[in-house]
TORZA-89989 format. One line per field, with one value per atom (N, C-alpha, C): residue number from 0; residue in one letter; atom name; x, y, z. Coordinates in Angstrom, 2 decimals, decimal comma, always signed. Example, Ala and Ser with C-alpha at 12.3 -4.5 7.8 and 13.67 -1.06 7.14 Angstrom:
residues 2
i <- [0;0;0;1;1;1]
aa <- [A;A;A;S;S;S]
at <- [N;CA;C;N;CA;C]
c1 <- [+13,19;+12,30;+13,20;+12,85;+13,67;+12,90]
c2 <- [-5,69;-4,50;-3,30;-2,25;-1,06;+0,03]
c3 <- [+7,80;+7,80;+7,80;+7,08;+7,14;+7,87]
end
This chain:
residues 181
i <- [0;0;0;1;1;1;2;2;2;3;3;3;4;4;4;5;5;5;6;6;6;7;7;7;8;8;8;9;9;9;10;10;10;11;11;11;12;12;12;13;13;13;14;14;14;15;15;15;16;16;16;17;17;17;18;18;18;19;19;19;20;20;20;21;21;21;22;22;22;23;23;23;24;24;24;25;25;25;26;26;26;27;27;27;28;28;28;29;29;29;30;30;30;31;31;31;32;32;32;33;33;33;34;34;34;35;35;35;36;36;36;37;37;37;38;38;38;39;39;39;40;40;40;41;41;41;42;42;42;43;43;43;44;44;44;45;45;45;46;46;46;47;47;47;48;48;48;49;49;49;50;50;50;51;51;51;52;52;52;53;53;53;54;54;54;55;55;55;56;56;56;57;57;57;58;58;58;59;59;59;60;60;60;61;61;61;62;62;62;63;63;63;64;64;64;65;65;65;66;66;66;67;67;67;68;68;68;69;69;69;70;70;70;71;71;71;72;72;72;73;73;73;74;74;74;75;75;75;76;76;76;77;77;77;78;78;78;79;79;79;80;80;80;81;81;81;82;82;82;83;83;83;84;84;84;85;85;85;86;86;86;87;87;87;88;88;88;89;89;89;90;90;90;91;91;91;92;92;92;93;93;93;94;94;94;95;95;95;96;96;96;97;97;97;98;98;98;99;99;99;100;100;100;101;101;101;102;102;102;103;103;103;104;104;104;105;105;105;106;106;106;107;107;107;108;108;108;109;109;109;110;110;110;111;111;111;112;112;112;113;113;113;114;114;114;115;115;115;116;116;116;117;117;117;118;118;118;119;119;119;120;120;120;121;121;121;122;122;122;123;123;123;124;124;124;125;125;125;126;126;126;127;127;127;128;128;128;129;129;129;130;130;130;131;131;131;132;132;132;133;133;133;134;134;134;135;135;135;136;136;136;137;137;137;138;138;138;139;139;139;140;140;140;141;141;141;142;142;142;143;143;143;144;144;144;145;145;145;146;146;146;147;147;147;148;148;148;149;149;149;150;150;150;151;151;151;152;152;152;153;153;153;154;154;154;155;155;155;156;156;156;157;157;157;158;158;158;159;159;159;160;160;160;161;161;161;162;162;162;163;163;163;164;164;164;165;165;165;166;166;166;167;167;167;168;168;168;169;169;169;170;170;170;171;171;171;172;172;172;173;173;173;174;174;174;175;175;175;176;176;176;177;177;177;178;178;178;179;179;179;180;180;180]
aa <- [M;M;M;G;G;G;Y;Y;Y;R;R;R;P;P;P;N;N;N;L;L;L;P;P;P;H;H;H;E;E;E;R;R;R;A;A;A;L;L;L;D;D;D;G;G;G;A;A;A;L;L;L;P;P;P;T;T;T;W;W;W;H;H;H;F;F;F;R;R;R;E;E;E;R;R;R;H;H;H;S;S;S;R;R;R;E;E;E;V;V;V;A;A;A;A;A;A;P;P;P;P;P;P;E;E;E;R;R;R;A;A;A;L;L;L;A;A;A;A;A;A;F;F;F;R;R;R;E;E;E;T;T;T;S;S;S;A;A;A;A;A;A;E;E;E;M;M;M;P;P;P;V;V;V;A;A;A;R;R;R;L;L;L;L;L;L;F;F;F;R;R;R;L;L;L;R;R;R;G;G;G;L;L;L;R;R;R;P;P;P;T;T;T;S;S;S;T;T;T;G;G;G;T;T;T;L;L;L;L;L;L;D;D;D;A;A;A;M;M;M;R;R;R;A;A;A;A;A;A;G;G;G;F;F;F;Q;Q;Q;P;P;P;F;F;F;G;G;G;D;D;D;D;D;D;V;V;V;L;L;L;T;T;T;L;L;L;V;V;V;G;G;G;R;R;R;P;P;P;W;W;W;R;R;R;P;P;P;G;G;G;G;G;G;G;G;G;R;R;R;R;R;R;A;A;A;V;V;V;D;D;D;D;D;D;F;F;F;A;A;A;S;S;S;F;F;F;A;A;A;E;E;E;P;P;P;G;G;G;W;W;W;A;A;A;K;K;K;M;M;M;A;A;A;M;M;M;D;D;D;F;F;F;R;R;R;A;A;A;V;V;V;P;P;P;I;I;I;R;R;R;G;G;G;G;G;G;S;S;S;R;R;R;L;L;L;E;E;E;T;T;T;E;E;E;T;T;T;R;R;R;V;V;V;Y;Y;Y;L;L;L;T;T;T;D;D;D;A;A;A;S;S;S;S;S;S;R;R;R;R;R;R;R;R;R;F;F;F;A;A;A;G;G;G;Y;Y;Y;W;W;W;L;L;L;V;V;V;V;V;V;R;R;R;P;P;P;F;F;F;S;S;S;G;G;G;A;A;A;V;V;V;R;R;R;R;R;R;S;S;S;W;W;W;L;L;L;A;A;A;A;A;A;A;A;A;R;R;R;R;R;R;R;R;R;A;A;A;E;E;E;S;S;S;P;P;P;V;V;V;P;P;P;V;V;V;L;L;L]
at <- [N;CA;C;N;CA;C;N;CA;C;N;CA;C;N;CA;C;N;CA;C;N;CA;C;N;CA;C;N;CA;C;N;CA;C;N;CA;C;N;CA;C;N;CA;C;N;CA;C;N;CA;C;N;CA;C;N;CA;C;N;CA;C;N;CA;C;N;CA;C;N;CA;C;N;CA;C;N;CA;C;N;CA;C;N;CA;C;N;CA;C;N;CA;C;N;CA;C;N;CA;C;N;CA;C;N;CA;C;N;CA;C;N;CA;C;N;CA;C;N;CA;C;N;CA;C;N;CA;C;N;CA;C;N;CA;C;N;CA;C;N;CA;C;N;CA;C;N;CA;C;N;CA;C;N;CA;C;N;CA;C;N;CA;C;N;CA;C;N;CA;C;N;CA;C;N;CA;C;N;CA;C;N;CA;C;N;CA;C;N;CA;C;N;CA;C;N;CA;C;N;CA;C;N;CA;C;N;CA;C;N;CA;C;N;CA;C;N;CA;C;N;CA;C;N;CA;C;N;CA;C;N;CA;C;N;CA;C;N;CA;C;N;CA;C;N;CA;C;N;CA;C;N;CA;C;N;CA;C;N;CA;C;N;CA;C;N;CA;C;N;CA;C;N;CA;C;N;CA;C;N;CA;C;N;CA;C;N;CA;C;N;CA;C;N;CA;C;N;CA;C;N;CA;C;N;CA;C;N;CA;C;N;CA;C;N;CA;C;N;CA;C;N;CA;C;N;CA;C;N;CA;C;N;CA;C;N;CA;C;N;CA;C;N;CA;C;N;CA;C;N;CA;C;N;CA;C;N;CA;C;N;CA;C;N;CA;C;N;CA;C;N;CA;C;N;CA;C;N;CA;C;N;CA;C;N;CA;C;N;CA;C;N;CA;C;N;CA;C;N;CA;C;N;CA;C;N;CA;C;N;CA;C;N;CA;C;N;CA;C;N;CA;C;N;CA;C;N;CA;C;N;CA;C;N;CA;C;N;CA;C;N;CA;C;N;CA;C;N;CA;C;N;CA;C;N;CA;C;N;CA;C;N;CA;C;N;CA;C;N;CA;C;N;CA;C;N;CA;C;N;CA;C;N;CA;C;N;CA;C;N;CA;C;N;CA;C;N;CA;C;N;CA;C;N;CA;C;N;CA;C;N;CA;C;N;CA;C;N;CA;C;N;CA;C;N;CA;C;N;CA;C;N;CA;C;N;CA;C;N;CA;C;N;CA;C;N;CA;C;N;CA;C;N;CA;C;N;CA;C;N;CA;C;N;CA;C;N;CA;C;N;CA;C;N;CA;C;N;CA;C;N;CA;C;N;CA;C;N;CA;C;N;CA;C;N;CA;C;N;CA;C;N;CA;C;N;CA;C;N;CA;C;N;CA;C;N;CA;C;N;CA;C;N;CA;C;N;CA;C;N;CA;C]
c1 <- [+10,43;+11,12;+12,36;+12,85;+14,05;+15,30;+16,38;+17,66;+18,39;+18,96;+19,78;+21,15;+22,17;+23,50;+24,14;+25,12;+25,96;+27,29;+27,32;+28,51;+29,45;+30,74;+31,69;+31,71;+31,16;+31,12;+29,77;+29,33;+28,06;+28,27;+27,30;+27,27;+26,20;+26,34;+25,31;+23,97;+24,02;+22,82;+22,02;+22,70;+22,01;+21,01;+21,25;+20,29;+19,02;+19,14;+17,99;+17,22;+17,94;+17,29;+18,12;+17,95;+18,77;+18,39;+17,16;+16,74;+16,29;+16,44;+16,08;+15,71;+15,07;+14,73;+15,62;+16,07;+16,94;+18,10;+19,26;+20,44;+21,38;+22,06;+23,08;+24,24;+25,46;+26,67;+27,65;+28,34;+29,38;+30,52;+31,73;+32,87;+33,91;+34,79;+35,85;+37,04;+38,24;+39,45;+39,83;+40,26;+40,60;+41,97;+42,85;+44,20;+44,14;+43,40;+43,25;+42,80;+43,07;+42,62;+41,09;+40,56;+39,11;+38,34;+38,85;+38,15;+37,99;+39,04;+38,99;+38,06;+38,11;+37,24;+35,78;+35,47;+34,10;+33,61;+34,46;+34,10;+33,84;+34,65;+34,47;+33,13;+32,75;+31,46;+30,33;+30,42;+29,36;+29,27;+30,38;+30,44;+30,24;+30,15;+30,01;+28,70;+28,81;+27,63;+27,19;+25,97;+25,43;+26,24;+26,80;+27,60;+28,81;+29,26;+30,42;+30,08;+28,81;+28,38;+27,14;+27,31;+26,17;+25,24;+25,77;+24,90;+24,00;+24,57;+23,76;+22,74;+23,11;+22,17;+20,96;+21,21;+20,11;+19,22;+19,82;+19,04;+18,25;+18,82;+18,09;+16,87;+17,06;+15,94;+14,84;+15,22;+14,22;+13,40;+13,99;+13,31;+12,56;+12,67;+11,93;+12,74;+14,02;+14,90;+15,52;+15,61;+16,11;+17,33;+18,47;+19,66;+20,08;+20,48;+20,97;+22,42;+22,91;+24,30;+25,26;+24,78;+25,67;+25,53;+24,39;+24,20;+24,78;+24,90;+25,41;+24,29;+24,68;+23,67;+22,95;+23,64;+22,98;+21,91;+22,19;+21,18;+19,97;+20,20;+19,10;+18,27;+18,92;+18,19;+17,35;+17,92;+17,15;+15,95;+16,16;+15,07;+13,97;+14,32;+13,35;+12,65;+12,97;+12,28;+13,10;+14,34;+15,19;+15,47;+15,39;+15,60;+16,88;+17,64;+18,85;+18,49;+19,30;+19,19;+20,61;+20,95;+22,34;+23,12;+24,44;+25,29;+25,38;+25,48;+25,80;+24,80;+23,55;+22,49;+21,32;+20,79;+19,58;+18,48;+17,26;+16,14;+14,98;+14,13;+12,94;+11,90;+10,67;+9,54;+8,80;+8,53;+7,86;+7,33;+6,79;+6,32;+6,99;+8,26;+9,02;+8,47;+7,69;+7,11;+5,99;+5,59;+4,57;+5,24;+4,63;+5,17;+5,22;+6,32;+6,49;+7,02;+6,99;+7,60;+6,77;+5,64;+4,77;+5,51;+6,39;+7,19;+6,31;+6,72;+5,94;+6,89;+6,67;+7,46;+6,92;+7,82;+7,42;+8,24;+7,63;+8,32;+9,35;+9,08;+9,98;+10,24;+11,27;+11,58;+11,80;+12,57;+12,94;+11,73;+10,68;+9,54;+8,37;+8,48;+7,39;+7,13;+5,85;+5,53;+4,20;+3,63;+2,34;+2,45;+1,52;+1,58;+1,50;+2,16;+2,08;+3,23;+4,28;+5,36;+6,73;+7,67;+9,08;+9,81;+10,61;+11,51;+12,89;+13,46;+14,74;+15,76;+16,96;+18,03;+19,34;+20,13;+21,43;+22,46;+23,60;+24,68;+25,91;+26,85;+28,14;+29,17;+30,33;+31,42;+32,75;+33,80;+35,16;+35,92;+36,51;+37,23;+38,72;+39,56;+40,99;+41,54;+42,35;+43,07;+44,49;+45,34;+46,72;+46,74;+47,36;+47,47;+46,29;+45,37;+44,24;+43,01;+41,94;+40,67;+39,82;+38,80;+37,81;+36,49;+35,97;+34,71;+33,61;+32,64;+31,59;+30,21;+29,28;+27,88;+27,05;+26,03;+25,12;+23,70;+22,86;+21,43;+20,66;+19,71;+18,86;+17,40;+16,59;+15,16;+14,40;+13,49;+12,62;+11,18;+10,45;+9,06;+8,15;+7,12;+6,30;+5,24;+5,06;+4,13;+4,47;+3,83;+4,13;+3,76;+2,66;+2,25;+3,29;+3,79;+4,83;+6,12;+6,44;+7,64;+7,53;+6,36;+6,17;+6,27;+5,64;+5,69;+7,12;+7,80;+9,16;+10,09;+9,89;+10,76;+10,74;+9,58;+9,48;+10,13;+9,88;+10,50;+12,02;+12,52;+13,96;+14,66;+13,99;+14,54;+14,91;+14,08;+14,31;+15,28;+15,12;+15,83;+17,22;+17,45;+18,71;+19,96;+20,06;+21,29;+21,53;+20,45;+20,57;+20,91;+20,32;+20,63;+22,11;+22,61;+24,03;+24,91;+24,47;+25,24;+25,36;+24,29;+24,34;+25,33;+25,27;+26,18;+27,63;+27,89;+29,27;+29,77;+28,91;+29,27;+29,57;+28,77;+28,96;+30,30;+30,60;+31,87;+33,05;+32,92;+34,01;+34,23;+33,15;+33,27;+33,89;+33,49;+34,06;+35,56;+35,92;+37,33;+38,13;+37,63;+38,32;+38,47;+37,42;+37,44;+38,44;+38,43;+39,33;+40,78;+41,04;+42,43;+42,95;+42,10;+42,51;+43,41;+44,58;+45,45;+44,87;+43,94;+43,28;+41,83;+41,31;+39,92;+38,96;+37,98;+36,95;+35,88;+35,49;+34,46;+33,10]
c2 <- [-91,09;-90,62;-91,47;-91,35;-92,09;-91,48;-92,16;-91,73;-90,96;-89,84;-89,04;-88,89;-89,46;-89,41;-88,04;-87,80;-86,62;-87,12;-87,29;-87,85;-86,75;-87,00;-86,00;-85,93;-86,90;-86,90;-87,43;-86,98;-87,43;-88,65;-89,48;-90,64;-90,39;-91,03;-90,94;-91,41;-92,35;-92,89;-91,83;-90,80;-89,74;-88,99;-88,93;-88,28;-89,09;-90,40;-91,28;-91,49;-91,75;-92,10;-91,53;-90,23;-89,60;-90,01;-90,48;-90,97;-92,42;-93,18;-94,59;-95,12;-96,29;-96,99;-98,21;-98,80;-99,98;-99,76;-100,27;-100,09;-101,27;-101,62;-102,66;-102,23;-102,34;-101,98;-103,14;-103,29;-104,31;-103,74;-104,23;-103,79;-104,90;-104,75;-105,74;-105,00;-105,23;-104,66;-105,43;-104,69;-105,28;-104,76;-105,66;-105,28;-104,91;-103,86;-103,34;-101,88;-101,09;-99,69;-99,60;-98,51;-98,37;-98,58;-98,09;-98,24;-99,72;-100,49;-101,92;-102,65;-102,31;-102,94;-102,65;-101,42;-101,04;-101,74;-101,80;-102,50;-103,98;-104,58;-105,99;-106,20;-105,27;-105,38;-105,32;-104,38;-104,23;-105,44;-106,12;-107,21;-108,59;-108,68;-109,98;-110,64;-111,92;-112,68;-113,64;-114,10;-115,08;-116,37;-116,71;-117,94;-117,90;-116,72;-116,57;-116,71;-116,83;-116,90;-117,77;-119,08;-120,01;-119,89;-119,67;-119,56;-118,33;-117,22;-116,01;-116,21;-116,93;-117,19;-117,97;-118,93;-119,69;-118,77;-117,92;-117,00;-116,02;-115,57;-114,70;-115,43;-116,66;-117,44;-117,66;-117,90;-118,07;-116,79;-115,66;-114,37;-113,97;-114,80;-114,50;-113,82;-113,57;-112,99;-114,14;-114,01;-115,10;-114,66;-114,53;-114,16;-115,28;-114,90;-115,91;-116,21;-117,30;-117,65;-116,76;-116,05;-115,20;-113,72;-113,29;-111,87;-111,48;-110,18;-109,70;-109,67;-109,60;-109,48;-108,15;-107,12;-105,83;-105,93;-106,66;-106,87;-107,59;-108,62;-109,37;-108,47;-107,61;-106,71;-105,71;-105,19;-104,27;-105,00;-106,23;-107,01;-107,28;-107,33;-107,57;-106,29;-105,16;-103,92;-102,86;-103,16;-102,13;-101,07;-99,82;-98,72;-97,97;-97,54;-96,77;-95,39;-94,93;-93,56;-93,02;-92,40;-92,03;-93,24;-93,17;-94,23;-95,47;-95,32;-96,45;-96,67;-96,32;-96,54;-97,23;-98,25;-98,92;-98,73;-98,48;-98,24;-99,16;-99,39;-100,21;-99,81;-99,73;-99,56;-100,88;-101,40;-102,68;-102,98;-104,19;-104,72;-106,09;-106,08;-107,33;-108,35;-107,93;-108,86;-109,70;-109,37;-110,15;-111,10;-112,24;-113,12;-112,37;-112,49;-111,77;-110,36;-109,84;-108,54;-107,33;-107,49;-106,35;-105,17;-105,42;-104,34;-103,36;-102,10;-101,05;-100,04;-99,75;-98,72;-97,35;-96,42;-95,05;-94,10;-92,96;-91,97;-91,18;-90,90;-90,07;-90,77;-91,60;-92,38;-91,48;-90,42;-89,58;-88,98;-88,61;-87,97;-88,92;-90,17;-91,12;-91,27;-91,16;-91,22;-91,92;-92,63;-93,28;-94,31;-94,28;-95,22;-96,68;-97,56;-98,98;-99,57;-98,82;-99,26;-99,14;-99,89;-99,79;-99,16;-98,17;-97,58;-98,15;-98,84;-99,51;-98,97;-98,74;-98,24;-98,92;-99,21;-99,85;-99,12;-98,84;-98,26;-99,14;-98,83;-99,51;-98,50;-98,58;-97,67;-98,27;-97,72;-98,15;-96,93;-97,06;-95,97;-96,31;-95,38;-95,68;-95,83;-96,85;-97,06;-97,49;-97,49;-97,91;-99,36;-99,59;-100,94;-101,34;-100,44;-100,81;-99,98;-100,67;-99,98;-100,77;-100,11;-100,77;-100,68;-101,83;-101,92;-101,94;-101,03;-100,87;-100,96;-101,48;-101,45;-101,13;-100,34;-100,00;-100,14;-100,72;-100,85;-100,10;-99,28;-98,53;-98,82;-98,83;-99,06;-98,02;-97,33;-96,36;-96,84;-96,93;-97,37;-96,16;-96,13;-94,93;-94,75;-95,75;-95,58;-96,58;-96,40;-97,23;-98,70;-98,96;-100,33;-101,05;-100,38;-100,96;-101,19;-100,29;-100,47;-101,74;-101,97;-103,19;-104,44;-104,41;-105,57;-105,83;-104,77;-104,94;-105,43;-104,96;-105,37;-106,88;-107,49;-108,94;-109,64;-109,13;-109,67;-109,58;-108,42;-108,16;-109,04;-109,34;-110,22;-111,58;-112,07;-113,36;-113,24;-112,20;-112,09;-111,47;-110,65;-109,91;-110,77;-111,90;-112,71;-113,16;-113,47;-113,92;-112,75;-111,61;-110,40;-110,07;-110,15;-109,90;-110,92;-112,18;-113,23;-112,93;-112,44;-112,08;-110,95;-109,91;-108,77;-109,19;-109,99;-110,43;-111,34;-112,19;-113,07;-112,25;-111,24;-110,36;-109,65;-109,11;-108,42;-109,37;-110,59;-111,56;-111,95;-112,13;-112,47;-111,31;-110,08;-108,91;-108,80;-109,10;-109,07;-110,09;-111,32;-112,34;-111,88;-111,30;-110,82;-109,69;-108,73;-107,57;-107,94;-108,93;-109,31;-110,39;-110,92;-111,98;-111,43;-112,07;-111,61;-111,94;-112,91;-113,29;-112,84;-112,14;-111,68;-112,85;-112,64;-113,65;-113,52;-114,64;-114,61;-114,84]
c3 <- [-29,98;-31,17;-31,43;-32,64;-33,02;-32,45;-32,61;-32,10;-33,18;-32,83;-33,74;-33,10;-33,72;-33,11;-33,27;-32,45;-32,60;-33,17;-34,47;-35,12;-35,58;-35,53;-36,01;-37,54;-38,22;-39,68;-40,14;-41,27;-41,82;-42,69;-42,76;-43,65;-44,70;-45,83;-46,87;-46,31;-45,38;-44,77;-44,03;-43,54;-42,80;-43,66;-44,96;-45,86;-46,03;-45,99;-46,16;-44,86;-43,78;-42,52;-41,35;-41,09;-40,05;-38,62;-38,42;-37,11;-37,27;-36,18;-36,26;-34,90;-34,91;-33,69;-33,47;-34,57;-34,51;-35,48;-35,08;-35,92;-35,71;-36,79;-36,70;-37,59;-37,04;-37,79;-37,78;-38,90;-39,01;-39,83;-39,57;-40,36;-40,44;-41,39;-41,61;-42,20;-41,63;-42,20;-43,45;-44,45;-45,75;-46,16;-46,56;-47,01;-48,48;-48,76;-50,12;-50,00;-51,03;-50,97;-50,91;-50,38;-50,25;-51,55;-52,65;-53,93;-54,29;-54,07;-54,39;-53,41;-52,14;-51,14;-51,44;-51,79;-52,10;-53,38;-54,38;-55,62;-55,32;-54,46;-54,11;-53,40;-52,52;-51,83;-52,84;-53,77;-54,79;-55,71;-55,94;-56,91;-56,28;-54,98;-54,32;-54,74;-55,07;-55,50;-54,41;-54,54;-53,59;-53,61;-54,76;-54,87;-53,94;-53,56;-52,69;-51,22;-50,90;-49,50;-49,36;-49,40;-49,40;-48,20;-47,01;-45,84;-45,96;-46,37;-46,55;-47,67;-48,72;-49,82;-49,28;-48,41;-47,81;-46,97;-46,17;-45,34;-46,20;-47,32;-48,23;-48,78;-49,18;-49,74;-48,71;-47,47;-46,42;-46,24;-46,56;-46,43;-47,70;-48,74;-49,97;-51,04;-50,78;-51,80;-52,58;-53,87;-54,72;-55,51;-54,83;-55,59;-56,53;-57,73;-58,67;-58,33;-58,86;-58,58;-59,35;-60,37;-61,16;-60,85;-60,36;-60,07;-58,73;-58,52;-57,23;-56,21;-54,94;-53,89;-53,99;-54,41;-54,60;-55,68;-56,76;-57,80;-57,23;-56,42;-55,81;-54,90;-54,16;-53,27;-54,07;-55,15;-56,01;-56,62;-57,06;-57,65;-56,63;-55,36;-54,29;-53,83;-54,43;-54,10;-53,41;-53,04;-52,45;-53,50;-53,09;-54,02;-53,65;-54,66;-54,35;-53,82;-52,90;-52,37;-52,46;-53,56;-53,79;-54,27;-54,17;-54,71;-53,84;-52,54;-51,68;-50,55;-50,80;-49,82;-50,53;-49,89;-50,37;-49,34;-49,80;-48,90;-49,25;-48,27;-48,46;-47,43;-47,87;-46,96;-46,95;-45,77;-45,70;-44,32;-44,21;-42,94;-42,76;-42,39;-42,35;-41,36;-40,41;-39,44;-40,06;-41,28;-41,99;-42,98;-43,24;-44,29;-45,62;-46,31;-47,58;-47,41;-46,19;-45,93;-46,25;-46,96;-47,26;-47,85;-48,81;-49,41;-50,17;-50,14;-50,80;-51,42;-52,70;-53,38;-52,98;-52,71;-52,39;-53,24;-53,57;-54,39;-53,62;-52,34;-51,54;-50,21;-50,18;-48,98;-47,77;-47,94;-46,80;-46,10;-46,83;-46,19;-45,92;-46,32;-46,10;-44,60;-44,18;-42,76;-42,48;-43,43;-43,21;-42,08;-41,12;-40,00;-40,47;-39,70;-39,95;-40,75;-40,94;-41,82;-41,15;-41,71;-41,33;-42,51;-42,21;-43,20;-42,91;-43,88;-43,67;-44,66;-44,19;-45,05;-44,66;-45,68;-45,47;-46,33;-45,74;-46,54;-46,46;-47,29;-47,29;-47,75;-47,12;-47,48;-47,07;-47,63;-47,29;-46,80;-45,63;-44,99;-45,02;-45,47;-45,48;-44,06;-43,88;-42,63;-42,99;-42,01;-42,26;-42,76;-43,88;-44,44;-45,30;-45,58;-46,44;-46,16;-45,80;-45,57;-44,58;-44,10;-43,27;-44,04;-44,40;-45,10;-44,05;-44,19;-43,18;-43,82;-43,06;-43,45;-42,21;-42,41;-41,32;-41,84;-41,01;-41,31;-40,24;-40,68;-39,75;-40,08;-39,03;-39,21;-38,38;-39,05;-38,40;-38,58;-37,47;-37,51;-37,42;-38,25;-38,39;-37,31;-36,44;-35,32;-34,21;-33,06;-31,89;-32,12;-32,79;-33,05;-33,92;-34,93;-35,78;-35,01;-34,10;-33,27;-32,42;-31,85;-31,05;-31,92;-33,07;-33,97;-34,45;-34,81;-35,31;-34,20;-32,98;-31,87;-31,68;-31,76;-31,65;-32,83;-34,00;-35,22;-35,13;-34,73;-34,68;-33,65;-32,56;-31,55;-32,15;-33,05;-33,70;-34,88;-35,68;-36,95;-36,84;-35,85;-35,78;-35,89;-35,21;-35,36;-36,80;-37,51;-38,89;-39,82;-39,53;-40,29;-40,16;-38,94;-38,71;-39,40;-39,42;-40,10;-41,59;-42,19;-43,61;-43,83;-43,02;-43,19;-43,01;-41,96;-41,72;-42,85;-43,34;-44,46;-45,72;-45,95;-47,12;-47,01;-45,84;-45,64;-45,80;-45,28;-45,40;-46,87;-47,61;-49,04;-49,81;-49,47;-50,13;-49,81;-48,58;-48,21;-49,02;-49,11;-49,91;-51,36;-51,89;-53,28;-53,43;-52,52;-52,63;-52,44;-51,59;-51,31;-52,25;-53,10;-54,02;-55,12;-55,35;-56,43;-57,82;-57,85;-59,10;-59,00;-60,03;-59,95;-59,74;-58,84;-58,57;-59,64;-60,22;-61,25;-60,70]
end
């Protein structure tokens, strides 16, 4: 079974994927209020993070130089789950990712698939905020868990690089005295 934490506070992500087999979290302190940090994360474009843009392209995502990364993810099949959660059902261990649209992400349980969810939020801290992102993956059967484990062993460092790059770009945007275009 998946892991269910005993957290003192709930995240929006808990509504989409309360249990998981794999998880990755990243955060970055930002010298800006939470609202500004979160807006900067939402508005970050691929042009602001060339290495991540390359990694996205290698994975089959085609962010434009003018659109946001969130727009690119939605165009690639990620579906919103509330305001700050994106979800996807797929088979990332296959070329092309085997993405599949589902009507009810939370209850989807067909064997052979990965349920993936990512959230982002800004938490107030002294002097600004902490911008956070968490990615969770739940596999619907043992065979998928084995396949994903091998895939994740190779991909995880690059996945983390994208998240860290995104957070760094959002920080630069949020802390910039001049709006980033």
